[in-house]
MOPAC internal coordinates of N, CA, C and O (Angstrom, degrees):
PM7 1SCF
backbone

  N    0.0000 0     0.00 0     0.00 0    0    0    0
  C    1.4920 1     0.00 0     0.00 0    1    0    0
  C    1.5353 1   109.81 1     0.00 0    2    1    0
  O    1.2310 1   120.37 1   -47.15 1    3    2    1
  N    1.2648 1   116.90 1   132.85 1    3    2    1
  C    1.4491 1   121.40 1   176.04 1    5    3    2
  C    1.5227 1   107.81 1  -116.62 1    6    5    3
  O    1.2310 1   120.23 1   -51.58 1    7    6    5
  N    1.3193 1   117.17 1   128.42 1    7    6    5
  C    1.4536 1   120.85 1   179.49 1    9    7    6
  C    1.5189 1   112.49 1  -126.50 1   10    9    7
  O    1.2310 1   121.93 1   -23.11 1   11   10    9
  N    1.3013 1   113.91 1   156.89 1   11   10    9
  C    1.4657 1   122.17 1   174.71 1   13   11   10
  C    1.5476 1   105.96 1  -128.16 1   14   13   11
  O    1.2310 1   120.59 1   -30.66 1   15   14   13
  N    1.3542 1   116.48 1   149.34 1   15   14   13
  C    1.4466 1   118.90 1  -175.33 1   17   15   14
  C    1.5202 1   109.00 1  -118.62 1   18   17   15
  O    1.2310 1   120.27 1   -48.93 1   19   18   17
  N    1.3054 1   117.08 1   131.07 1   19   18   17
  C    1.4348 1   123.14 1   174.12 1   21   19   18
  C    1.5457 1   102.20 1  -105.81 1   22   21   19
  O    1.2310 1   120.92 1   -33.53 1   23   22   21
  N    1.3677 1   115.84 1   146.47 1   23   22   21
  C    1.4717 1   121.44 1   179.22 1   25   23   22
  C    1.5809 1   108.82 1    51.44 1   26   25   23
  O    1.2310 1   122.16 1  -128.49 1   27   26   25
  N    1.3105 1   113.47 1    51.51 1   27   26   25
  C    1.4333 1   121.77 1  -168.90 1   29   27   26
  C    1.5560 1   118.06 1   -67.57 1   30   29   27
  O    1.2310 1   120.03 1   159.63 1   31   30   29
  N    1.3332 1   117.54 1   -20.37 1   31   30   29
  C    1.4417 1   118.58 1  -177.99 1   33   31   30
  C    1.5163 1   111.01 1    56.67 1   34   33   31
  O    1.2310 1   120.12 1    39.11 1   35   34   33
  N    1.3172 1   117.38 1  -140.89 1   35   34   33
  C    1.4596 1   119.83 1   179.02 1   37   35   34
  C    1.5043 1   113.51 1   -89.25 1   38   37   35
  O    1.2310 1   120.34 1  -175.67 1   39   38   37
  N    1.3220 1   116.95 1     4.33 1   39   38   37
  C    1.4444 1   119.11 1   172.40 1   41   39   38
  C    1.4868 1   120.27 1   106.66 1   42   41   39
  O    1.2310 1   121.55 1  -157.75 1   43   42   41
  N    1.3238 1   114.65 1    22.25 1   43   42   41
  C    1.4823 1   119.45 1  -176.48 1   45   43   42
  C    1.4985 1   113.22 1   -62.16 1   46   45   43
  O    1.2310 1   119.50 1   137.83 1   47   46   45
  N    1.2825 1   118.56 1   -42.17 1   47   46   45
  C    1.4501 1   119.56 1   176.46 1   49   47   46
  C    1.5530 1   112.21 1   -68.13 1   50   49   47
  O    1.2310 1   121.66 1   141.65 1   51   50   49
  N    1.3406 1   114.42 1   -38.35 1   51   50   49
  C    1.5102 1   117.27 1   177.65 1   53   51   50
  C    1.5034 1   111.56 1   -59.10 1   54   53   51
  O    1.2310 1   120.58 1   136.66 1   55   54   53
  N    1.3784 1   116.50 1   -43.34 1   55   54   53
  C    1.4447 1   123.53 1  -178.76 1   57   55   54
  C    1.5776 1   107.92 1   -60.52 1   58   57   55
  O    1.2310 1   121.29 1   131.77 1   59   58   57
  N    1.2941 1   115.14 1   -48.23 1   59   58   57
  C    1.4589 1   118.01 1   179.25 1   61   59   58
  C    1.5483 1   111.57 1   -63.37 1   62   61   59
  O    1.2310 1   120.44 1   138.89 1   63   62   61
  N    1.2723 1   116.77 1   -41.11 1   63   62   61
  C    1.4811 1   120.44 1  -179.44 1   65   63   62
  C    1.5041 1   110.67 1   -60.52 1   66   65   63
  O    1.2310 1   120.74 1   139.83 1   67   66   65
  N    1.3206 1   116.20 1   -40.17 1   67   66   65
  C    1.4587 1   121.10 1  -177.81 1   69   67   66
  C    1.5397 1   108.82 1   -71.12 1   70   69   67
  O    1.2310 1   119.24 1   150.11 1   71   70   69
  N    1.2628 1   119.05 1   -29.89 1   71   70   69
  C    1.5149 1   118.55 1   176.53 1   73   71   70
  C    1.5161 1   108.96 1   -70.19 1   74   73   71
  O    1.2310 1   120.32 1   146.11 1   75   74   73
  N    1.3086 1   117.00 1   -33.89 1   75   74   73
  C    1.4712 1   121.32 1  -175.16 1   77   75   74
  C    1.5339 1   111.58 1   -84.67 1   78   77   75
  O    1.2310 1   121.32 1   130.83 1   79   78   77
  N    1.3705 1   115.07 1   -49.17 1   79   78   77
  C    1.4751 1   119.23 1  -174.79 1   81   79   78
  C    1.4696 1   116.96 1  -106.52 1   82   81   79
  O    1.2310 1   120.89 1   177.55 1   83   82   81
  N    1.3401 1   115.90 1    -2.45 1   83   82   81
  C    1.5127 1   120.17 1   175.28 1   85   83   82
  C    1.5168 1   112.68 1   100.41 1   86   85   83
  O    1.2310 1   121.95 1   -23.88 1   87   86   85
  N    1.2776 1   113.87 1   156.12 1   87   86   85
  C    1.4343 1   123.01 1   179.19 1   89   87   86
  C    1.5406 1   112.09 1   -54.77 1   90   89   87
  O    1.2310 1   118.68 1   -40.05 1   91   90   89
  N    1.2954 1   120.13 1   139.95 1   91   90   89
  C    1.4575 1   122.14 1   178.77 1   93   91   90
  C    1.5017 1   117.92 1    88.73 1   94   93   91
  O    1.2310 1   120.86 1  -177.35 1   95   94   93
  N    1.3573 1   115.96 1     2.65 1   95   94   93
  C    1.4457 1   121.74 1  -176.49 1   97   95   94
  C    1.4921 1   110.96 1   -77.36 1   98   97   95
  O    1.2310 1   118.56 1   155.81 1   99   98   97
  N    1.4056 1   120.35 1   -24.19 1   99   98   97
  C    1.4288 1   124.78 1   178.59 1  101   99   98
  C    1.5465 1   105.44 1   -85.72 1  102  101   99
  O    1.2310 1   122.43 1   -59.04 1  103  102  101
  N    1.3459 1   112.95 1   120.96 1  103  102  101
  C    1.4702 1   119.93 1  -176.96 1  105  103  102
  C    1.5397 1   111.49 1   -98.73 1  106  105  103
  O    1.2310 1   119.99 1   140.53 1  107  106  105
  N    1.3218 1   117.62 1   -39.47 1  107  106  105
  C    1.4680 1   120.20 1  -179.71 1  109  107  106
  C    1.5427 1   107.73 1  -153.97 1  110  109  107
  O    1.2310 1   122.69 1   -17.94 1  111  110  109
  N    1.3121 1   112.44 1   162.06 1  111  110  109
  C    1.4888 1   120.50 1   179.32 1  113  111  110
  C    1.5524 1   108.80 1  -148.38 1  114  113  111
  O    1.2310 1   123.14 1   -22.67 1  115  114  113
  N    1.3266 1   111.59 1   157.33 1  115  114  113
  C    1.4649 1   119.80 1   177.62 1  117  115  114
  C    1.5030 1   108.23 1  -127.16 1  118  117  115
  O    1.2310 1   121.07 1   -51.31 1  119  118  117
  N    1.2271 1   115.55 1   128.69 1  119  118  117
  C    1.5375 1   125.43 1   175.14 1  121  119  118
  C    1.4746 1   111.29 1  -155.08 1  122  121  119
  O    1.2310 1   121.22 1   -38.37 1  123  122  121
  N    1.3370 1   115.27 1   141.63 1  123  122  121
  C    1.4258 1   120.20 1  -176.09 1  125  123  122
  C    1.5846 1   112.65 1  -105.29 1  126  125  123
  O    1.2310 1   121.12 1   154.76 1  127  126  125
  N    1.2731 1   115.46 1   -25.24 1  127  126  125
  C    1.4929 1   119.56 1  -173.58 1  129  127  126
  C    1.4772 1   110.30 1   -76.68 1  130  129  127
  O    1.2310 1   118.50 1   -57.81 1  131  130  129
  N    1.3702 1   120.47 1   122.19 1  131  130  129
  C    1.4825 1   123.37 1  -174.35 1  133  131  130
  C    1.5173 1   115.60 1   -54.94 1  134  133  131
  O    1.2310 1   121.52 1   136.24 1  135  134  133
  N    1.3599 1   114.69 1   -43.76 1  135  134  133
  C    1.4979 1   117.06 1  -176.87 1  137  135  134
  C    1.4666 1   109.50 1   -66.38 1  138  137  135
  O    1.2310 1   119.28 1   138.32 1  139  138  137
  N    1.3267 1   118.97 1   -41.68 1  139  138  137
  C    1.4770 1   122.34 1   177.16 1  141  139  138
  C    1.5193 1   111.97 1   -60.84 1  142  141  139
  O    1.2310 1   120.96 1   135.80 1  143  142  141
  N    1.3284 1   115.76 1   -44.20 1  143  142  141
  C    1.4786 1   122.20 1   178.66 1  145  143  142
  C    1.5642 1   111.47 1   -58.65 1  146  145  143
  O    1.2310 1   120.94 1   139.95 1  147  146  145
  N    1.3037 1   115.81 1   -40.05 1  147  146  145
  C    1.4074 1   119.22 1  -178.62 1  149  147  146
  C    1.5795 1   110.51 1   -66.59 1  150  149  147
  O    1.2310 1   120.85 1   136.22 1  151  150  149
  N    1.3233 1   115.98 1   -43.78 1  151  150  149
  C    1.4762 1   117.76 1   176.62 1  153  151  150
  C    1.4360 1   113.27 1   -67.59 1  154  153  151
  O    1.2310 1   119.98 1   139.89 1  155  154  153
  N    1.2901 1   117.63 1   -40.11 1  155  154  153
  C    1.4705 1   124.45 1   178.05 1  157  155  154
  C    1.5323 1   112.08 1   -55.07 1  158  157  155
  O    1.2310 1   121.80 1   130.73 1  159  158  157
  N    1.3492 1   114.15 1   -49.27 1  159  158  157
  C    1.4673 1   119.23 1   177.40 1  161  159  158
  C    1.5421 1   112.38 1   -62.35 1  162  161  159
  O    1.2310 1   119.14 1   148.16 1  163  162  161
  N    1.3026 1   119.25 1   -31.84 1  163  162  161
  C    1.4421 1   122.73 1   177.16 1  165  163  162
  C    1.5337 1   111.26 1   -67.53 1  166  165  163
  O    1.2310 1   121.69 1   144.43 1  167  166  165
  N    1.3535 1   114.37 1   -35.57 1  167  166  165
  C    1.4825 1   116.11 1   179.57 1  169  167  166
  C    1.4951 1   116.22 1   -83.65 1  170  169  167
  O    1.2310 1   120.10 1   147.84 1  171  170  169
  N    1.3509 1   117.42 1   -32.16 1  171  170  169
  C    1.4324 1   124.49 1  -177.08 1  173  171  170
  C    1.5002 1   112.33 1  -123.41 1  174  173  171
  O    1.2310 1   119.71 1   -98.27 1  175  174  173
  N    1.2882 1   118.16 1    81.73 1  175  174  173
  C    1.4958 1   122.99 1  -173.09 1  177  175  174
  C    1.5090 1   111.98 1   -62.00 1  178  177  175
  O    1.2310 1   119.49 1   144.26 1  179  178  177
  N    1.2972 1   118.59 1   -35.74 1  179  178  177
  C    1.4762 1   121.03 1  -171.90 1  181  179  178
  C    1.5217 1   114.41 1   -98.94 1  182  181  179
  O    1.2310 1   120.20 1  -173.26 1  183  182  181
  N    1.2923 1   117.23 1     6.74 1  183  182  181
  C    1.4823 1   121.75 1  -176.65 1  185  183  182
  C    1.5335 1   108.26 1   -91.94 1  186  185  183
  O    1.2310 1   121.94 1   -47.28 1  187  186  185
  N    1.2872 1   113.90 1   132.72 1  187  186  185
  C    1.4977 1   119.55 1   176.67 1  189  187  186
  C    1.5171 1   107.10 1   -72.77 1  190  189  187
  O    1.2310 1   120.58 1   -56.00 1  191  190  189
  N    1.3221 1   116.50 1   124.00 1  191  190  189
  C    1.5041 1   120.21 1  -176.10 1  193  191  190
  C    1.4557 1   107.93 1  -111.85 1  194  193  191
  O    1.2310 1   121.06 1   -68.85 1  195  194  193
  N    1.3523 1   115.58 1   111.15 1  195  194  193
  C    1.5092 1   122.60 1   179.54 1  197  195  194
  C    1.5507 1   105.54 1   -88.50 1  198  197  195
  O    1.2310 1   121.91 1   -18.23 1  199  198  197
  N    1.2751 1   113.95 1   161.77 1  199  198  197
  C    1.4857 1   118.74 1   177.29 1  201  199  198
  C    1.4732 1   109.61 1   -91.00 1  202  201  199
  O    1.2310 1   119.05 1    52.48 1  203  202  201
  N    1.3514 1   119.42 1  -127.52 1  203  202  201
  C    1.4714 1   126.96 1  -169.56 1  205  203  202
  C    1.6011 1   108.07 1   -57.11 1  206  205  203
  O    1.2310 1   121.80 1   -46.79 1  207  206  205
  N    1.2783 1   114.17 1   133.21 1  207  206  205
  C    1.5081 1   121.79 1  -178.75 1  209  207  206
  C    1.5545 1   107.41 1   -66.31 1  210  209  207
  O    1.2310 1   118.73 1   154.33 1  211  210  209
  N    1.3247 1   120.03 1   -25.67 1  211  210  209
  C    1.4185 1   121.30 1  -179.48 1  213  211  210
  C    1.5718 1   112.41 1   -68.80 1  214  213  211
  O    1.2310 1   120.15 1   164.42 1  215  214  213
  N    1.3207 1   117.32 1   -15.58 1  215  214  213
  C    1.4498 1   121.08 1  -177.35 1  217  215  214
  C    1.5912 1   111.64 1  -100.02 1  218  217  215
  O    1.2310 1   121.95 1   176.03 1  219  218  217
  N    1.3295 1   113.87 1    -3.97 1  219  218  217
  C    1.4945 1   116.25 1  -178.24 1  221  219  218
  C    1.5101 1   111.10 1   -69.93 1  222  221  219
  O    1.2310 1   121.85 1   -34.88 1  223  222  221
  N    1.3310 1   114.06 1   145.12 1  223  222  221
  C    1.4447 1   121.45 1   170.97 1  225  223  222
  C    1.4590 1   109.11 1  -123.42 1  226  225  223
  O    1.2310 1   118.72 1   -52.25 1  227  226  225
  N    1.3479 1   120.05 1   127.75 1  227  226  225
  C    1.4493 1   124.01 1  -178.55 1  229  227  226
  C    1.4663 1   112.86 1   -52.50 1  230  229  227
  O    1.2310 1   119.59 1   143.51 1  231  230  229
  N    1.3147 1   118.38 1   -36.49 1  231  230  229
  C    1.4926 1   119.52 1  -176.52 1  233  231  230
  C    1.5398 1   111.81 1   -67.56 1  234  233  231
  O    1.2310 1   121.61 1   161.93 1  235  234  233
  N    1.4008 1   114.53 1   -18.07 1  235  234  233
  C    1.4707 1   115.89 1  -176.26 1  237  235  234
  C    1.5430 1   111.53 1   -90.34 1  238  237  235
  O    1.2310 1   120.49 1   167.30 1  239  238  237
  N    1.3479 1   116.66 1   -12.70 1  239  238  237
  C    1.4771 1   121.20 1  -176.88 1  241  239  238
  C    1.4807 1   115.75 1   -92.27 1  242  241  239
  O    1.2310 1   120.95 1   -42.06 1  243  242  241
  N    1.2290 1   115.79 1   137.94 1  243  242  241
  C    1.4837 1   121.58 1   170.29 1  245  243  242
  C    1.5084 1   109.14 1   -57.39 1  246  245  243
  O    1.2310 1   120.46 1   -37.81 1  247  246  245
  N    1.3391 1   116.72 1   142.19 1  247  246  245
  C    1.4733 1   122.95 1   179.16 1  249  247  246
  C    1.5399 1   107.31 1   -66.29 1  250  249  247
  O    1.2310 1   121.56 1   -41.71 1  251  250  249
  N    1.3362 1   114.62 1   138.29 1  251  250  249
  C    1.4112 1   118.53 1   174.42 1  253  251  250
  C    1.5125 1   110.30 1  -129.22 1  254  253  251
  O    1.2310 1   119.02 1   -13.27 1  255  254  253
  N    1.3876 1   119.47 1   166.73 1  255  254  253
  C    1.4654 1   122.81 1  -177.35 1  257  255  254
  C    1.5468 1   107.56 1   -82.44 1  258  257  255
  O    1.2310 1   120.10 1   180.00 1  259  258  257

């Protein structure tokens, strides 16, 4: 399972997804709040973290399930 997170916060959904579908299932995330981005990056080193959801383009995102 491959997942992407919108409005990711500090990664609560991502942590739950990894428990269910295994490490590495989160492929990208979007979060605008700097403190949350800092914590998210600490939890998910290999996940591409995008900023404001309003600037996302579907063509730039890896496909997820």
